Each structure stands twice: as structure tokens, then as C-alpha cells.
C-alpha positions as CSV (number, residue, x, y, z in Angstrom):
1,X,0.0,0.0,0.0
2,X,1.4,3.4,-1.0
3,X,-0.1,6.8,-0.6
4,X,0.6,10.4,-1.6
5,X,-1.0,13.5,-0.1
6,X,-1.3,17.1,-0.9
7,X,-2.1,19.2,2.1
8,X,-4.1,22.4,1.5
9,X,-2.8,25.8,2.5
10,X,-3.4,26.3,6.2
11,X,-4.0,22.6,7.0
12,X,-3.6,21.9,10.7
13,X,-0.8,19.4,10.9
14,X,-1.4,18.7,14.6
15,X,-1.1,15.0,15.2
16,X,0.7,14.2,11.9
17,X,3.7,12.0,12.5
18,X,5.2,8.7,11.4
19,X,2.3,6.4,11.4
20,X,4.3,3.8,13.4
21,X,4.6,6.3,16.2
22,X,0.9,6.9,16.6
23,X,-1.7,4.6,18.3
24,X,-4.4,3.1,16.1
25,X,-6.9,5.6,17.6
26,X,-4.6,8.6,16.8
27,X,-4.1,7.3,13.3
28,X,-7.8,6.9,12.7
29,X,-8.6,10.4,14.0
30,X,-6.0,12.0,11.8
31,X,-6.9,9.8,8.8
32,X,-10.4,11.3,8.7
33,X,-9.1,14.8,8.8
34,X,-6.7,14.0,5.9
35,X,-9.4,12.4,3.8
36,X,-11.8,15.3,4.5
37,X,-9.4,18.1,3.7
38,X,-6.6,16.9,1.5
39,X,-6.0,15.6,-2.1
40,X,-4.7,12.1,-1.9
41,X,-4.0,8.9,-3.8
42,X,-3.8,5.3,-2.6
43,X,-2.2,2.6,-4.7
44,X,-2.5,-1.1,-3.7
45,X,0.4,-3.3,-4.8
46,X,-0.8,-6.9,-5.1
47,X,1.4,-9.6,-3.6
48,X,2.0,-11.0,-7.1
49,X,3.5,-7.7,-8.2
50,X,5.8,-7.6,-5.1
51,X,6.9,-11.2,-5.9
52,X,7.6,-10.4,-9.5
53,X,9.5,-7.1,-9.0
54,X,10.8,-7.3,-5.4
55,X,9.5,-5.1,-2.6
56,X,11.7,-2.1,-3.3
57,X,11.0,-1.9,-7.0
58,X,7.2,-2.5,-6.5
59,X,7.2,0.3,-3.9
60,X,9.1,2.8,-6.1
61,X,6.7,2.1,-9.0
62,X,3.7,2.4,-6.7
63,X,5.0,5.7,-5.4
64,X,5.4,7.0,-9.0
65,X,1.8,5.9,-9.8
66,X,0.4,7.6,-6.6
67,X,2.2,10.9,-7.4
68,X,1.1,10.7,-11.1
69,X,-2.6,10.4,-9.9
70,X,-2.3,13.7,-8.1
71,X,0.0,15.4,-10.8
72,X,1.6,17.9,-8.5
73,X,4.3,20.4,-9.8
74,X,6.9,18.7,-7.5
75,X,6.9,16.0,-4.8
76,X,9.0,14.9,-1.8
77,X,9.0,11.2,-0.9
78,X,10.1,9.2,2.1
79,X,13.4,7.3,1.8
80,X,16.6,7.7,-0.2
81,X,15.4,6.6,-3.7
82,X,13.2,8.5,-6.1
83,X,10.0,6.9,-7.3
84,X,9.8,5.3,-10.7
85,X,7.6,7.0,-13.3
86,X,6.7,10.1,-11.2
87,X,5.0,12.8,-13.3
88,X,7.0,15.6,-11.7
89,X,10.4,16.4,-10.2
90,X,10.9,14.6,-6.9
91,X,13.2,14.8,-4.0
92,X,13.8,12.2,-1.2
93,X,13.8,12.7,2.5
94,X,15.1,9.9,4.8
95,X,12.7,9.3,7.7
96,X,10.5,11.8,5.9
97,X,7.3,10.5,7.7
98,X,8.7,12.0,10.9
99,X,9.9,15.3,9.3
100,X,7.4,16.3,6.6
101,X,3.7,16.8,7.1
102,X,2.7,15.6,3.6
103,X,4.8,12.4,3.9
104,X,3.4,11.8,7.4
105,X,-0.2,12.2,6.0
106,X,0.6,9.7,3.2
107,X,2.1,7.3,5.8
108,X,-1.1,7.5,7.9
109,X,-3.3,7.0,4.9
110,X,-1.4,4.0,3.7
111,X,-1.2,2.4,7.2
112,X,-4.8,2.8,8.1
113,X,-6.0,1.6,4.7
114,X,-3.6,-1.4,4.8
115,X,-4.8,-2.3,8.3
116,X,-8.4,-2.1,7.2
117,X,-7.7,-4.4,4.2
118,X,-5.9,-6.8,6.4
119,X,-9.0,-6.9,8.8
120,X,-11.1,-7.7,5.7
121,X,-8.6,-10.4,4.8
122,X,-9.2,-12.0,8.2
123,X,-12.8,-12.8,7.0
124,X,-11.7,-14.1,3.7
125,X,-8.8,-16.2,5.2
126,X,-10.0,-17.3,8.7
127,X,-7.4,-18.6,11.1
128,X,-4.5,-16.5,10.0
129,X,-5.2,-13.6,12.5
130,X,-4.7,-10.9,9.9
131,X,-7.1,-8.7,12.0
132,X,-4.7,-8.8,14.9
133,X,-1.2,-8.9,13.4
134,X,-2.1,-7.1,10.2
135,X,0.3,-9.3,8.2
136,X,3.4,-8.4,10.1
137,X,5.5,-11.4,10.8
138,X,5.2,-12.1,14.5
139,X,4.9,-15.3,16.5
140,X,1.1,-15.6,15.9
141,X,1.6,-15.1,12.2
142,X,4.4,-17.8,12.1
143,X,2.2,-20.2,14.0
144,X,-0.7,-19.7,11.6
145,X,1.6,-20.2,8.6
146,X,3.0,-23.4,10.1
147,X,-0.5,-24.7,10.8
148,X,-2.4,-23.6,7.7
149,X,0.3,-23.0,5.1
150,X,0.4,-19.9,2.9
151,X,-2.9,-18.4,1.5
152,X,-3.5,-16.3,-1.6
153,X,-2.3,-13.0,-0.1
154,X,1.0,-14.3,1.2
155,X,4.0,-13.1,-0.8
156,X,5.6,-16.1,-2.4
157,X,9.1,-14.5,-2.6
158,X,9.3,-13.9,1.2
159,X,10.5,-16.3,3.8
160,X,9.3,-18.6,5.2
161,X,6.6,-18.9,2.5
162,X,9.3,-19.3,-0.2
163,X,10.9,-22.2,1.6
164,X,7.5,-23.8,2.4
165,X,6.5,-23.7,-1.3
166,X,9.8,-25.2,-2.4
167,X,9.3,-28.3,-0.2
168,X,7.7,-30.9,-2.4
169,X,4.4,-32.3,-0.9
170,X,4.3,-29.7,1.9
171,X,1.8,-27.3,0.4
């Protein structure tokens, strides 16, 4: 999940920060302010695209798509590599989600949307606990993978799924 956001002149940036530094409640509150007041774009990168391209290339392409949807005169992105295919000049900012309000807003949009999609995935793929660990690889996720094997939304190029699929007769 990748997002881009353009904040309007005078937007109250109170509460904007790196999405990982906010509680779920804080993210949700700020999310609705961003959606109501800002121009934004959300791009979903399917697991098959991540597997085909690798996580970095897929992310950089999605960043370019997200920026192109908004068509700003210039953009600043989180990280140290520019997006691929952006429709305008871009600059990079390491740890930008903690330093730049637009990047923080995009980070919050992406995280909240991704978490909501993972909660929906919990209904489609019961037993994996996507509504509690949101796809992050933790002990509960490892246990579900060992018990159930990979499902359709698991990235095949990531471990341990890659090794599981390469063991004949296992899955």
C-alpha cells in the first residue's frame, strides 16, 4: 500500500507523525481529517507484483503511480530513492514521515488503509489472524503459517513462504 497526499494551505498538521509512532486511535482520527481536507492517492500493490518485481521496485513504482494520480508540480518522498515514473520532479527525505507533514499524512493514509484491508482479509482467510497482526511477521503469524500454510495473499518470494512452497508435498 502506497499513498501520496497534498495538504491544502493552512492545513492543521497537529497529530501528523510517522504512522508507526501513533496509536491506532490517533491514526484513525488524523486519517479522517486528511481524507476530508486533502487531495490524496492510494495505490495497492498486489502480492504477485511484489513477488515479480521485489518489494523495493514495487514500492518505487507504486510511489510513482500515486504521485502521477495527483499530478503535483513537485513531490518529496520518504526514503533515499526517487519513485519510478513520477510525473514531476521529486526529492527524497530519509525518515520523511517524521519530518514532513505531507509524507506523514501519506504514511497514515497507507497504514490505516492497509490495516483495514488486512482486517477484511481475516474474514476471507480465517485462522491467520490478519485482523490482529495485520500481516506483520510475528509469533502468531508464524504459527498460523505453520498450521495452515500460505494463503492467496502471502507473498511467495518472502520467507518462510518461499521455503515452504519449495518443499515438495508440503503445500
